[in-house]
C-alpha positions, 0 to 999 in steps of 0.5 A: 500500500502506498503513500503520497507526501505533500509539502507546502512551500511559502514564498515571500514577495518584497515590493520596492518603491523608488521616487523620481529625481527632479532638476537641481536649483541654483545655490542661494546666498548664505544667511547669518547664523542665529544664537542657540535657543533654550530647550523647551519643557516636555509636554504631558503624555497623551491618553491611550487610544481605544483598541481596534477590533480583532481582524478575521482569522486567516485561512487554515494552512495545509496539513503537514506530513504524518510523523514517523512511518504512519504505521501503528502496530495494533498487535503481534502474533506468536512465533512462527505465525502469520496474521490472516483473516482480518475482518471488521464487522459492521458492529466494529468487531475486529476478527483475525487469525493466528495461522500455523504458529510454532508447535513449540510454543508453550506459554499459556495465554493469560486471557484465554488460558490456552497455548497458541501452538495450533491454528487459532481463530479469534477477535479483539474484544472490548473495543469498537474499531468503527469508533477508533481514535486517531491517537492509538499507541503502538503495541510493543515489539515482543521481548519476553518469551511470553510476549513472543508466544502470545498475541500482544495487542495495543488495545482490546483483548484477543479472545480465542474463538476456536483452534484446530481440532476443537470439537466444542464438545460442551455444545452436544449435538451442536458441536463438531465431532470431526474437529475444527479445520479437520478434513476427511475423504468424500467417499470413505470419510477417512481422516486426511489432515488437521489443517493448521492454517485458518485464513479469511474470516467473514462475519454475517450478522443474524441479529443484534450481537449475534451472527455466523463467523465463516473461516477459510482453512488453507491447505490441500484439501481445504475447507470453510468452518462456520461458528454461530456466536453471540456477544454479551454486554462486556463484549465477550463472544460465546460459540453456540453452534459449529460446523464445517461447510460441506463441499462434497457436491463440488468435489471438495476444495483446495487451499481456501485462502482469503475471501470476502462477503458479497454485498448480498451477504454470501461468503466468497472463498478463494481457492489458491491451488491449481495444476499449471497444465500449460506452463512446464512440460515436466510439471504438467505431465507429472500430475497423472504420472504414475510415478508422481507421489505428490497430488496434494492430498486431492487423490485421497479426497476424491478416491477412488476417482483420480482428481480432475485439476480443472475442478479446482482454482476458483471462487466459491460462493456459499449461498443460503449461508445461515441455513442448516445446509448451505449451498456451494457454487463454484463460479468458473466464470471468474477464471481458474488461477491461484485466487488470493481474494475477490471483492465485489463492487457496490454495483453487485456485478463488478468483481476484482480478483487477485492471483497470488503467484509469480507472473500473475494477473489482476482480473476483473469480472462483470456479471450479466446480472446483479447478485448473480456471478454465474454468467458474465465477461472476464477481463485482465488488467493491462498496465502502463508504468509511469514514464521515467520512474522505477522506484517502487515508492513513487511509481504508479501504473495506468490501467486498461482492461483487455477483454478475455471472454464471456461464459457461463458456469453451465457451459464451462462445467461441460468443458471441465467434465471432459477431463473427469475420466483422466487418470494415471493410465492416460499418462504418456511420457513427455506429454500432457493429458490436459491443455497445452500452450499450443491450445491456448495460443490457437484460441488467442489467435482466433483459429477455428479449430484446436491443433492436432496432437502432432501440432502440440495440441492436447488429446481431449481437444485435438482437431475439435472446433474452437471454444472458450475453455482456454479463457476459463480453465487456463486463465493466466495464459489466456490473459497473457496471450490476449495482451494483459499484464502477467507480471505481478509477484504475490498479488495478495489481498484486495479490499474496499470499504463498500460504503466509502466506495458507494458514497464516492461514486454515487454521492449517496450520504452513507458515511455519516461523519464525513463526505467521501469524494474519493475511495480506492481499492487497496492491494497488498503485495507480499514482495516485489520480486522476480517478474516485477524487477526483471527489466522486462515487460510492463512492470520494471521496478527497481530492486530496492525494497523488493523482498519486504513488499508494500500496499498499492491503491487503485482509483475507481471510476464511476463505472466501478472500473480501476483506472490507475494503481499507485503506491501507498506504503512500502516495506523497508529495505533489508537490515542485517540482524545479529545472527547475520540473517537478513530481515525487513525493518521491524518498524516497517512492513514485512510482506503484507498479506491481506488488507481491509479498509475501515469506514474512516479510510484507514487500512489494516494490514496483516503480515506474512513476513520475516519477523519472529512475530508478525504484525497487525498494522494500521495505516492512515493514508489521510485521503478522502 
């Protein structure tokens, strides 16, 4: 995320007046000198005059720059963990998770009486983050072993709501016998793994001080949990019902990373896992290679079937989320790639989605109808870097949008199903059973048919009439071949504040305490490396802050399209620690992973960085 600094320079102007000289007259005759007279008596002092009236106040000067880095350390998480799942509810509750903490942590948390050595879902209770003062004091950098192994917060108390494996046995039938974040085979119900990676949180209120908390679990396979909760008058939460969402109808899910809640109140969970079947012939051919022993537990998930990789890597919507049996729909229309996050604009049609990978694309999807993501058109962002600039802290990009293709879930599902029967018996050494780069190139070139196998095509489509499957099954390569910029490195969480954007674009009075005339989508970048600094293509940044990452913001026009991306705040340069290992400055960002926007315009950032204790930051960009 980036910041722009302004300085006010005042200049002084001096006016000099010069009189005109006349002609010199003739010199007169000198007179006689008179005698010196006596000094006169001093006169009495006159009375003071009446005070004049006060003048009008002058105009206020421009705001000065923020002091320091502009970052406030809201909390740190235990050793080994990253900060995930930041979510700010309408009621001001700030949820966040402790992902994969060190299993060697032994300190017993003083608030909850628990050790944080498993994946942990929690909330900062006792404070309304929608009414937060501007002068929040930093929480300290942990020093003691206790501080290093627990959550240390600047304000509020971190309440643990659940940890990996919790069954909530005290709830009886409303508990979770299988365990929170625990995954099982679809057909055999055999235990596969205990997931230690809680990620996105999304809270949907069902009444005053009650609602449902949805949490992503990022592993292979992945999943989503749902905790029904109530809050008492002291701000403490109680879990009253627990479940894991059933994804069996869509063949399970993989690496549920970040997410969002749609404007119509449904969780959108992001699959960050795909097999790159068009990129590397060695990797591609190995997916159904009998010698391949690494199928990321997906073979165990769908056994006895062999997993079809084209069934994973999408945005899944949890519909009817508060019912006993929520429905899950994977929106193939938004494309298949390593989804970190998606966010829906207030028009309820425009969706942005980030690709967390090297050489990734920023995608836009526009649905045909509001609140229905099952059909629409997919686009990729084309960037133009500011001329003559490469320093990450000042370099921005103008954005154009390249149309990739239109499609529907139903049509894309028919293409996906053609790969369901492929298994290890179909493997041919040196070839892939899935789509090839030649297939995607033929589509991008507008060919009428797919290439034959002899021309480098895949066996499923060889010689068939062309369709748009490349756009939705191999979206990164399709976008790249159509001219979109495929050079982002670890494009992480993207976020808007729905009300701020709605007010800025429509002029509706949504934010009561201010008039919002500008609003942005914020974008986290974990590191600016590889394809962003290789001196090739559309993104050519310098290497100065490459590994510490930063946060960008994107301008939103009246049609909810992003028109420009620019830096807000960047991580510091590398420093050498005492043991010789390189680390980002502990007082600055270290690989931001996800970001949310508060109602007052400040942003909250979660780290997945190099620090022993990653930080939950707050940053004030001072923009309206």
